[in-house]
N, C-alpha and C positions, 0 to 999 in steps of 0.2 A: 633607411628602412629597418625597422626593428626585427631582430632575429626571432624565429619561431620558438616558443617555449614548449617543452616536451613534458607531458604527464606520463609517467611510466608505471607499469604493473599496478594499475589502480583496480581494486576489487569492484566488480560491476555486474549488473544484470541488464539484459536487453528487455525493455518494456514493450517496444513496438518497432516495426520496420516497414518501410514502404519504398517503392521503386523511385529511383532518382533518374536513371537513364536505362538504356538497354542492358547495361552490364553492372550498374552500381546500385547501392541501397543507401537510404537515409535511416539512421537508427536513433531511436530515443532510448537513452541508457541512464540507469540509476547507479551512480557511483558513490562509494562510501565517503570519500573526502571532498568530492567536487559537486555532489548533488545530481540533479537531472541535467544531462547534456545531450545535445544533438551531434551526431557524428556521421560523416560520409564515409562509407566503406567502398572504395573504388574497386571495381572489378569483382565484387563479392558474388555476383550472379553467374560468373563464368564457371563452367564445370571444373576447371583446373585451380580455382581460387582456394587458398588455404583458409579463407574466412567462411566459405560455404557451409562446412559441417559444424562450425563452432557458434555462429551467431544465431542462437536459438533462445527463445524466452525461457524463464524459469531454470536457467542453468548458470551456475557460478563461474564467472570469468575474471581474468586479469586483462585489462585493456591498456594499450599505449596509444596516445594520440598527441597531436601538436596543435597549439593555439597560435595562430598567426597574429603578429602585431601585439596589441595590448590585451588580446584574449577576449575582446568584447564582441567578436563576430558570433552570429547565431549558430553556425555550423562549423565544427572542427573536423580535422582529417584523421581518421583511424589509421594507425600504423601497424598495430599488432593486436591479436586477441588469442588468449590461451584458455582452454577449458580447464578449470580447477579440478573437476571431477567430484566424486563423493556420492552422487545419487543419479537416478535415471529421471527421464521426463515424466511428470505426473500424467495421469490418464483420467478419462471419465469426469466425474463431478469434481475431482481435485484439479484437473486441468482447467475446467471452467472457472473454478474458484480462483485459481492463480491468474487467469486472464482478467477476472473482475478486479483483483487487487492491482494489477498493472494499470487498468483503466483509471482506477481511483488515483494512483500516483500521477498519471499523465494529466488528469483534470485538476488536481489540487496542489501539486508541488510546482513552485516557480523554478525556472531554470537557474542553475549555478547557485542554489541555496542549499548548502550541505546539511544533512541530517544523519550523522553517523549512527546514533542510537536507533533511529528508525530503520536504517539500512540493516543493522544487525538483527532487529526484530523480523524484518522481511526475510532475511536469509534463514532465520529459524523457522518461519512459517513455511517457506518453500521446502525445507527438509521434511517437515511433517507431511506436506502435500505429496511428496514423492515416496513416502513410506506407506506401510500398511497402517493408515491413519485411524481406521475404525471410528470410534465415537469422538475423536479429537478434532475433526474437521470444523464443526460449528464453533467450539470454544476458541480455536486458533484464529478463525475469521473475525469473531467478535473482539478478541483481544487486540488484533491488529487494527481494526477500525477505531477502537478507543485510543490506541497509541498514536495513530495517524492524526486523528482529530485534535488530540492534546498537543502533539508536536507542532502543529501549524496554527495553534491558538484558536481553534474553533470549538473546543469542548469546554462547557462551563464547569465550574466546581461541582462535584457530585456529593458534597456533604452539606450544602445549603440550598435553599430555594433561590433561583437566579434573580428574580425581581426584587425580593424583599430581604435577601441575605439571612433569612431565618434558618437556624440549624434544623436539620431534618429530625423528625421523631422516628425512632427505630421501628415502631409498629404501625406507622402510618404509610399509606401507599402514595407514591409520587410517579409522575411520568415526564419523560424528556421529549420536548416538542421543538421543532425547528425555529419558530418565531420567538418563543418565550423561554427557552432553556428548561430547567428543571422546576416543576411546579406541582401543586397538590393534584392528585388524581380526581377526575370527575366522572360522572356517569356516562359522559359522551366519549370517554377515552377507551380504547380497546385493550391496551396493555399498560402495565406499570410495574414498579418494583417497590418493595418495602424500603423505608428510609435506611434501615440497617444494612440492606443489601447494597444500596447506592454508596453508603459510607465504606463498606468493605471494598468496593471497586475503587474508590478514591484512595484508600490506604494502599491498595496494590499499585496504583499508578505512581504513588509517592515512594514506593519501596525502592531500595537500591538495585535490587534484581527485578526491574520493572516488568520485563517481558514474562518471566516465569511466574511472578506473583499475579500479574493480570490474567494470564492464562488460567491459573488455578481459581481465581475469583470469578472468572466468566463461566466456568464449567457448569455450575448449578443453575445459572440464570440465562444461559445462551439463547434459549427459545424466546424469552420475554424481551431480551435486549435487541434481538434481530430487527423487528419492525421499527423500533425507536431509532436505532442507529442508521438503518437504511434510509429512513425519512430525513434524518438530519444530514446525511451525506448527500442525498439527492438534492436537497435544498441548497447546499453550498456548491454543488457541481453545476446547478442551474439546468436549463433545458438544452437539449432533449434528454430523455431518460438514458441512463448508462446503457450502452449497447449490450454488454454482457448480462445486465439485469433483464433486458427485454428478451434476450435469447433464452435465459432460464425460464422466464414466464411462458414463452412460446413452447418450449420443450415440455413443461409441466402440463400444458393444455392438450398435448397430443394424445 
């Protein structure tokens, strides 16, 4: 029988948890080097458990766990979790936004598929959500949506029309649609961006400092980007509607 392999002090965030037994939890965790993994936290629900105050979403952790056999099992065993610290739990709209990002990662990332750059961007977004974010909330969400779509190969090039590969004209308006990618704006479309604005976003995504550059590029166009990116993300997530999106809609209707 193969010995258990140990993954030690892996930077991670808890995306979601659910009951496994009367005393234990199953965790969906986003790790920097290992990607999305499922862990069982045995005894985590007991009042005396060291895990209990640590295993919270939107908090930076270092986790240690074991992979039994060849590591192909769906669920691994959590052995240790340490809070890295640095910021408090987001509240209000920022908390809802963080849960929305977690749901996107759960729906769109395959297990055991590492995305270190995306992890770093996510950690940067979480720091903003936990701070006095002010007007930064919308740009950080839009920038992360762009980075996520690009990282998993679902974002078309933003400097050409997707179907024809024609270079965008800076002063012409274009819209991003789920079925056809980036195309010329029509009277039936609600929102779009000028070709020059799409090109600026593409240059930011290609920049060596991708997260910072994309955040800066999203700031002036965040409102117009929002419905286009949300439609594209929902298309790739499939049905049903994202739970956090439905919750936001319900709250706005109150």
